[in-house]
Each structure stands twice: as structure tokens, then as C-alpha cells.
N, C-alpha and C positions, 0 to 999 in steps of 0.2 A: 463434493467434490474433489477435483485430482487435477494432477498440473506434473507436465512434465519440464527440462528444458523448451522454452518457448512459445508454451500455451497453458491454459487455467480453464477446466470446463468445469462450469455451475449451472445446477440445473437442465443437463444434457444439453447445452450450451458450450460452444468451444470461441473461444476467443486468445485472439493471434499477437497480443496487444498486452501491455500493463492495464491494470481495473482498477477502478474505484468500486467500494462494494458501500452503498450512499446507507443511513439508516435504516430508510423504508424496502431497503432490500436491493434495491433497481443495481442494474450496474453502468457505465457511463467510460468511457477511454479514457487513462490519465494522460494527459497534454505535458508530455515535457519537453514543449516545445524553447521556452524561455528557459529553462534549466538545462538545456545543451551548452549556455556560453558558459558555463562552470564545470564543463566535463574536462580541459586542461588542469584544473585547480586540485579537484579531486581524482582523476585519472577513468570517472566515468560520469556518467550522467547522474546528478545526485538527484535524492529526492529533495526539493527545494521547498521554503516554506510560502510560495505563492501558490503550490496545488494545493494546500489545508486551507486555503482561505473558504472553502464548503462546511469545516467543520464548524465554523462560526455560528452559521444558519440550522446548522441540525444538531450540534451540540450531545455529539452522543456520550453515553455514559462508557465506554471504553472505544480504545481506537488499535486498531491492529494494522502493523505494517509488515508485509510478505518483506525479505530483501532480496528474493530471487533463489534460482534452487541449489547455488552454493555463498547464498549468505555478503554474494557481496555488493550491494547497492549500498552508496552510501547516505546519509542521512545529516544534509550542513546542519552546523550548531544556532542557526535562527530557525529549522525544522526543527531543533531538540528543545528549545524555547516555547514554541507553540505547543508541541506535545507535552511536556513537563506540567498544564493543565487540566492535564486528563487521566486517566487511569491508561498507559500504554504497555503494548506486546509489539519490542520488537526483534524479529526471530528472521532466518529462514524460511521461504515460502511454504516450502512442507509442512515445519511445526507451527505455522500459524493454521494453516485450513485444519489441520484436526484442533486447532485449540479454538475454531471459530466453530467449526461442528460440535462440539461441548459450550459454547456458547446460547447461555436464556435468555442472556440483557439484550437490548438492541445496543446497534454497535455501527463504527465504519470501518475500510479497510482500503489501506492502498496495497495493492500487487505486484510486485516486480514476477516478470515471468521467467525472463533468462537469468544471468548469471549470478 
């Protein structure tokens, strides 16, 4: 895995948008449409609680949140409330990718690719 501002590459596939890595290692696009209404409050479109609904089904033992190349993705208070029920690492995306590469357990991840 590698990333730079605006993209991430996983298994030789390049994504030019934020992604979710699911417990089965499949990748989907992060849908932040509903979260955009919170942008004015946070200065940036935050990771909102509704974006974490997939965790109810997947129940990963660990969750990684990549907050962007410079760590600027805000995480809402409601999202922190959900994440406190899991072992969670919230760090800038490059640091998260290093942790993921060392992870042997099943996991889920939300990865922000810019800021």
C-alpha cells in the first residue's frame, strides 16, 4: 500500500477518492455526501457517524481511521462514540498504512486521501 496527496494504491489498484477497507479486504468508496452538511461546523467534511454504520455488520476487532496526508480529517463526537466500542487507531493516512501492513487480525479502515 502506498499513498500520496489525493490517491491511495492497494494491491496495484489506484483510488483517487476516500475509501473504506472492509473486513473481507474489499474496498468501497467512502460516501461522504451526507457529511458535507457538517463542513461549515468543522472546516472540512468530517467523518460522521452514519459513515460508520457498516461496522454494525462487520464487527472488526480493530478499526483504522486515516485522517489524510497531513492528518486534517475531523472526526465527529458521534463517530468517536461509535469508535470507542472498538480498538481504534486514528492517525494521518501514511501512519495508518504502516499499521495496516503490520496487522494480522481482521480489520476495517476508513482512509482519507487528501489533506
